[in-house]
N, C-alpha and C positions, 0 to 999 in steps of 0.2 A: 878605860873602864870607869874611872872616877867621874869622867865627864858625863857618861850615860846615866850613872846614878844621880848625878847632880840635876840633870834635866828632869828625871822622874820626880825627884824630891821637890823641884821647883814647881812642877805642874800640880802637885798636891797642895803646896802651901799657898800658891797664888789665889786671891779671891776670884770667885766665878765671874764677876763683872769685868775683870782684867784680862780674861782669856780671849783670844781672837775668835771672831764669829764669821762663818762663811756667809757670803751675800745671799739674801733670800731670792729664789727664782720665781717664775710664774706659778701661780696657784691654781689656774684654770686653763684648760685647753678647749677652745671653741672651734668646732668644725662645721662649715657650711658648704654643701656641695654646689656644683655649677648651676644646677636647676632644681627648683623646689616647687611643690604644690602646697598651698595653704588653705585652711578653712577659716571662716569668720571674716569680719570686716576689718580687723587690724592685724598688722604683722607683729607677732611676739617672737622674740629671739628663741624662746624655748620650743616653739612649734616648727622652726625651720633649721635648727642647729642641733648638733650633738655636743653636749657639754660635759666635760670631765672635771669635777671639782668636788670638794667636800659639800655635804648636803645644804648647809645654810647659804653658802656662796652660789651653789648651783641654782637654788631657788631664786635668789636675787637676780642672777643673770637671766634666768628663764623669763622673768616678768618684764624685762626691758622692752619697751615699744619702739618699733622701727618705722612706724608710719602706717598709712592706710593700705589695705590689701587691694589688688586690682579687681575690677569688676569681672564677673564671670564671662569667659570668652575673650578677655583681654590679657595682655602680657605687660609686666612691669620689670624694671631693672633695679637691682639692689647693688650699690657700689661699696667696695671695701672701705674706701676713705670715709664714707658716711657712717658705716658701722663702727669704725675705730673712733670717730668723733663722738658718737653717742655713748660708747662704752667709757671713754675717758671722761665725758661730762657726767657720767653716773658714778664717778669716784673710783673707777677700776683701773686707772692708768698704772701700768707696770705689774699688774697682777694676773695677766692673762696672755695666752698665745692664741692668735686668731689665724686659723687655717681656712682660707677661702680665696677664690680667684678675684681678680680685679672687679669683675662684674658677674652677678648671679641673676639668672632669669627666673622670675616669680610668676606663677600662674595660679588660678583659683582651682582648688580640687573639685572634682565633679563626680556624678554618678549617672548611670544610664537608665532611662525609662524605656522599657521595651514595648513593642507593639502588643505583646501578650498582656502586659500590665494595663495598658490603656483600654484594651478590649475587655478585660475583666472589670474595669470601672464602669464601662457602658453596660455590660451584662448585669451588674449589680443594680444599676439605675432602672433598667427595663424590668428586671425581676420585681422591683418594688412598685413599678407602675402597671404591672400586668393585670388585665381585667380578670375577674373571677370566672368569666365564661371561657377564657382560653384553656384549651386542653393541652396545649404544647406550643413551644416557640423555640426558634434557634436563630443565631446570628451568623451571617456570612460576611466577614470583614472585607473592606476595600483595601486600598493600598495605604498601609500604616507605616510611617517612618519612626524609628526610635529617636528619642530626644535625649540630649545630654543636659543635665541641670546641676546646680550646686549640690554639694553634700548636705544632708539634713533629713529630717523626718518627712516622708512623702505622704501626700493625701491628694484626693481628687474630688472635684465637684463640677456639676453641670452649670454652665454660665448661659446668660441670655434667656430668650423665650423658651420656657419648658413646655412645649406642646406635647400632648400625649403621643407616645410612639405609635406608628401606623405600619401596616404591612408594606413591604417594598423598601425603597431606598430612604434612609434617614441620615441626616447629617447633624451631629451634635457638636457643641463647643465645649470641649473638656478643659477645665482649668487644672493645671498641675501645681500643687501647693508644696512649698518647701518650708518647713518649720512654721506652718500656719499661714503663710503669705503666698498669694498667687504669683508664681514666677513667670509662667507662660500659659497662654490659652491656645489650644490646637484644635483644628477641625477633625472630627473622626466620622468617616462615612461608612455605614454598614447597610447590609440588606437584611431586613427582619422578616422572617417567615413565621406566620401565626396560624395555628389550627384551632378551630372552634366549631361547635354545632350551629348550623344555619338552617333556615327554612327554604325549601325548594317547592315551587308550585307544581302540582301534579296534573294540572289542566289549564287551558287558557282562562284567564280571569278578566272579566269586564270591569270597566271603571265603576266604582261605588258598589261593587259586589261585596257582600258581607262574608268575612272569612269564617269557614267552618273547618273542622278537623279533616274532612275528606279533601280539601283543596290544597293542603300542604303536607310535606313530610320533613322530618328532621334528619340531617346528615352532617357528619364531621368533615369539614373541608378546609383547605388552606385559603385564608381570606385574601381577597384580591384588592379591595379598596379601603377597608376599615369602616365602611358605611353599611355593612351588612347588618340585618336585624338579628340581634343575638338574644334579646330579652324574651321573656315568656310571651307567647302569642295566644292569649285566651280566646277561644272560639266565641263568636258573637259580639266581641268587644271592638273589633277593628274592621275597616273596610279598605278596599283597594282605591288608590288615587288615580290610577291610569290603567289602560288595557295592558295586560301582561301575558306573555306566551307561556306555554307549559315548559317546565324544566328551568325556570329562572330562579336564581338565588335572590330572595327578597331583600331589598335595601330599605333603609330608614325612610326614604322619600316615597317608597311604594305604598305605604300604609299610613292610615291615620285612625284615631279613635272615632267611633261612630258619633255623629252629632246628636245632641238631645232633641234638636229640631231640624227637620229637613226642608229644603226649599219646596214650596208649593203645598205644604201640609197645613191643616187647620190647627190653630193654637188658641189657648185661652189667654186673653189680654186683660190684665189687671191695671186699671187706671186708679192711681192713688193721689189724693189731694188732702193732706193733713189726716184727719181721722176718717175721711170718707173714701170708700173703695167702691169701684164699679167694675164688674166683670163683663167683658165683651168677647165676641168671636172675631178672630183675625186670621189672615193668611200670611205665612212666612214667605218672604221674597228671597231668602238665602238660607243656607245652612247656619246653624248656631250651636255653640258649645256653652257650657256653664259660665255665667258671668260675662259673656260676650254680648256686645251690642249688635243688633241686626235690624233690618228694615222689615216692618210688617204693614199690612193693609187692613185697616178697620173695615170690616165688611158692612157695617151699619152705615158708615158715612163715606166709604170708599177713599178715606184719607190715609196717607202714608205716615207712619210714625217710626221713630227710632226707639226700640224697646230693648230691655236687658233680659237675657235668658236666665231664669231662676230655677228651672226644673224641666223635666221631660214634658214637652208640649205646653209649657207655661212661660209667658213673658210678662214683663212689668214696665209700666211707665209712671214715673213720679212727676206730677204736675206741680209747678211752683205757684 
């Protein structure tokens, strides 16, 4: 009994620094699974391990760099011996327990870009390019394959030659951007159906016939070529460039503005030399539009001249 009381008294009287202290154990437990997916260009311990430690130490361990991350689509190996070496070099020797296999497989984390997402990007582009004359349009997608890309903010943009969309089959080069940089460019093929009001001939039309309201009617149809005449067709302003059958949808190449001067017509010819002007009568040898140069024949001298069309039935030659 006296011995027990002596030990209690001794523990009270001994200075604190003289008491025996238990050996300090690991202060952190770091767990890395056999396979991990990572984001970003560098391997940070905090992004691929579970760390149990007090906050300050956990933050320090989390920031430790283990090297470069593999490129997307590639696989890298992380070895336990390397991790131990880096931890010890960071001044953590003896303060942690590392739970990981001898080798860990590291891949780059990714996300899926679906066919629907790519089609939506093409639809947005066509919607912005749609002509005001279109009354409706729709897309029929071709074979679209989903794509796996790195994680990050997704965006899309059209690459290459941005020709206006046309009815029928269109192939677009769609750039898929991750965090603002193009990761991959993929071809996207779609069929575009467009409806718009067109002009249809109501009767056979002869070449150079002047268009009147009775010669055409307006109908909403699905466009076949993209070269259909969709603009306003003012009567008396245009003429036919070739013989056309009844029921034909008029194309851009079927019509032209009426010339100010027609071949074989008599025209007023102004000869100008400095302040002197002389007006003569000539014959046009070809059709002519404003500011265009045409060949005319001076009926007084039967001489051919190159003259500029300056108005209806009026041409001009400036002599030097």
